[in-house]
C-alpha positions as CSV (number, residue, x, y, z in Angstrom):
1,M,0.0,0.0,0.0
2,K,1.4,3.1,-1.1
3,K,1.4,6.2,1.4
4,S,2.8,9.8,1.1
5,K,2.5,13.0,3.2
6,I,0.7,15.6,1.3
7,T,-1.3,18.9,2.1
8,L,-4.9,18.7,1.3
9,A,-7.6,21.4,1.7
10,V,-9.8,20.3,4.8
11,N,-13.3,20.4,2.4
12,N,-11.6,17.6,0.2
13,I,-11.6,15.2,3.2
14,L,-14.6,13.1,3.8
15,A,-15.2,12.3,7.3
16,S,-17.6,9.6,7.2
17,A,-19.5,7.9,10.0
18,A,-18.5,4.5,8.2
19,T,-14.7,5.1,9.3
20,Q,-15.5,6.8,12.6
21,A,-14.0,4.4,15.3
22,R,-14.9,6.5,18.4
23,K,-18.2,6.1,19.8
24,K,-18.6,10.0,19.6
25,I,-16.7,13.0,19.2
26,D,-15.6,14.7,22.5
27,P,-16.3,18.4,22.1
28,D,-14.2,19.4,25.1
29,L,-11.3,17.6,23.3
30,V,-12.0,19.4,20.1
31,A,-12.2,22.8,22.1
32,Q,-8.7,21.8,23.6
33,Y,-7.2,21.3,20.5
34,V,-8.5,24.4,18.8
35,D,-6.6,26.1,21.8
36,D,-3.6,24.1,21.1
37,I,-3.6,25.0,17.5
38,A,-4.1,28.6,18.2
39,N,-0.7,28.2,20.7
40,G,1.1,26.9,17.7
41,A,0.8,23.1,18.5
42,E,1.8,20.6,15.8
43,F,-0.2,17.4,15.6
44,P,0.5,14.2,13.8
45,P,-1.0,14.2,10.1
46,L,-4.4,12.9,9.5
47,V,-4.6,9.7,8.0
48,V,-6.7,9.6,4.8
49,F,-7.2,7.0,1.9
50,A,-7.3,8.2,-1.7
51,E,-9.8,6.3,-3.7
52,E,-8.4,5.5,-7.2
53,G,-10.1,7.6,-9.8
54,S,-11.8,9.9,-7.3
55,E,-10.7,13.2,-5.9
56,R,-12.3,11.8,-2.4
57,Y,-9.9,11.3,0.5
58,I,-11.7,9.3,3.2
59,L,-10.7,10.2,6.7
60,A,-9.5,7.3,8.7
61,D,-7.8,8.8,11.6
62,G,-8.0,11.9,13.0
63,F,-11.7,13.0,13.3
64,H,-10.8,15.3,16.6
65,R,-8.2,17.0,14.9
66,L,-10.0,17.6,11.6
67,Q,-12.9,19.2,13.6
68,A,-10.6,21.4,15.3
69,Y,-8.6,22.5,12.1
70,V,-12.4,23.4,10.9
71,E,-13.2,25.3,13.8
72,S,-9.7,27.0,13.5
73,D,-10.5,28.0,10.1
74,H,-7.8,26.1,8.5
75,K,-7.9,25.8,4.8
76,E,-5.4,23.1,4.4
77,V,-3.9,20.2,6.5
78,E,-1.1,17.8,6.4
79,V,-2.3,14.3,5.9
80,E,-0.6,10.9,5.5
81,A,-2.2,9.6,2.3
82,H,-2.7,5.8,1.6
83,D,-4.2,4.4,-1.6
84,G,-7.3,2.5,-0.9
85,D,-11.2,2.7,-0.7
86,L,-13.6,3.0,2.1
87,H,-13.2,-0.5,3.4
88,S,-9.4,0.2,3.4
89,A,-10.1,3.4,5.5
90,F,-12.5,1.5,7.5
91,R,-10.0,-1.4,8.4
92,Y,-7.5,1.1,9.2
93,A,-9.9,3.2,11.7
94,L,-10.6,0.0,13.7
95,G,-7.0,-0.1,15.1
96,S,-6.8,3.9,15.3
97,N,-6.1,5.9,18.6
98,C,-4.6,3.3,20.5
99,E,-1.3,5.0,20.3
100,H,-1.8,8.8,20.1
101,G,-4.2,11.3,20.9
102,A,-6.9,10.7,23.7
103,R,-7.1,7.2,25.1
104,R,-9.7,4.9,23.6
105,T,-12.4,4.5,26.3
106,N,-13.9,0.8,26.7
107,A,-17.1,2.4,24.8
108,D,-14.8,3.2,22.0
109,K,-13.1,-0.3,22.1
110,R,-16.4,-2.1,22.2
111,H,-17.7,0.2,19.3
112,V,-14.8,-1.0,17.2
113,V,-15.3,-4.6,18.0
114,E,-19.0,-4.3,17.1
115,L,-18.2,-2.6,13.8
116,A,-15.8,-5.2,12.8
117,L,-18.1,-7.9,13.8
118,K,-20.9,-6.6,11.6
119,D,-18.5,-6.2,8.6
120,P,-18.8,-9.2,6.2
121,E,-15.1,-9.4,5.4
122,V,-13.6,-8.8,8.9
123,S,-15.8,-10.7,10.8
124,Q,-15.1,-13.9,9.0
125,R,-11.4,-13.6,10.1
126,P,-10.0,-15.7,13.2
127,T,-10.5,-14.0,16.6
128,K,-6.7,-13.5,16.9
129,E,-6.7,-11.4,13.5
130,I,-9.8,-9.4,14.5
131,A,-8.1,-8.5,17.7
132,E,-5.2,-7.5,16.0
133,I,-7.0,-5.3,13.5
134,C,-9.0,-3.8,16.3
135,R,-5.9,-3.6,18.7
136,V,-7.9,-5.1,21.5
137,N,-7.4,-8.4,23.6
138,E,-8.7,-11.6,22.1
139,K,-10.9,-12.0,25.2
140,T,-12.7,-8.8,24.4
141,I,-13.5,-10.3,20.8
142,R,-14.9,-13.4,22.4
143,R,-17.1,-11.7,25.0
144,I,-18.7,-9.5,22.6
145,R,-19.2,-12.5,20.2
146,E,-21.0,-14.3,23.1
147,E,-23.0,-11.5,24.1
148,Q,-24.2,-11.1,20.4
149,L,-25.3,-14.6,20.5
150,D,-27.3,-14.2,23.6
């Protein structure tokens, strides 16, 4: 998978619910990021996926940061662009936010596992692989699968 760092217009980035790994956007965190931006903070690039033959860039990681850039009236932002489609962005998003940004809550972890188990392609993979994709413990996958069967 090819990736590159580029600058994009924020209005060229599609922030889709289909790739939102968080249970919800935290407005307090966005406000904190807006203040940080105003004070010169630099954040890691957003992660987007560029569909072949399209000008659409699908956001996979950085929903809070993107919202903060929008609220700060930024017109452009640095991104790490990967080749791929909506499903590629979805798979990437399932494992995002566990090494940077606000820690994932238990609700966030449950949310990504539930999304993964609803996906026709991801859900067919072995439990260990789903855990690696979602970056959670295998026990979490098993527990949520069992709950869904009840």
